[in-house]
N, C-alpha and C positions, 0 to 999 in steps of 0.2 A: 603394169603401170605399177609403178613402186608407192610403200607408203605415202613420199615424200609427194609426189604427182599428186594421190588422190584426195591425201589432206588441205595441198594447194588448191585444189579445185572442188574437193567441199566448198573452201572457207567463201571462195571465190563467189560460189551457185548463192551461198547467203547471202553477202554481201549482197551482192543483183536482187534477190529476192526481198532485202528492205526498201529496194529504191523504186520498183518495179513499181507500172501505175493500175494496170486490171487484175483482179481478183484469179482469171485464168493462166496467167501469167507466175504469177504467187505460186500458183498452186504447183505450175508446170515444173519450176525451179525447184520448189522444199521436194517434192517425188525423186526428181531428180537426188538431189542433195539423200534424199531416202536411203536409194538405192547406192550411191557412195558410200556412206555411212555403216552399209548394214557390209563392204568388202570392206573396210577397217579395222571392223568388229572380228569378222572372221579371223583377219589374217591376225 
């Protein structure tokens, strides 16, 4: 995955977390987003 794809997936996950229904769903999406954020910061 290149930088642009990671950035797009990250922003998509953050947007989905804003409109998620349950706490577990929000936490899961934010964890996935955090993993992608660390990939962005490494590169």
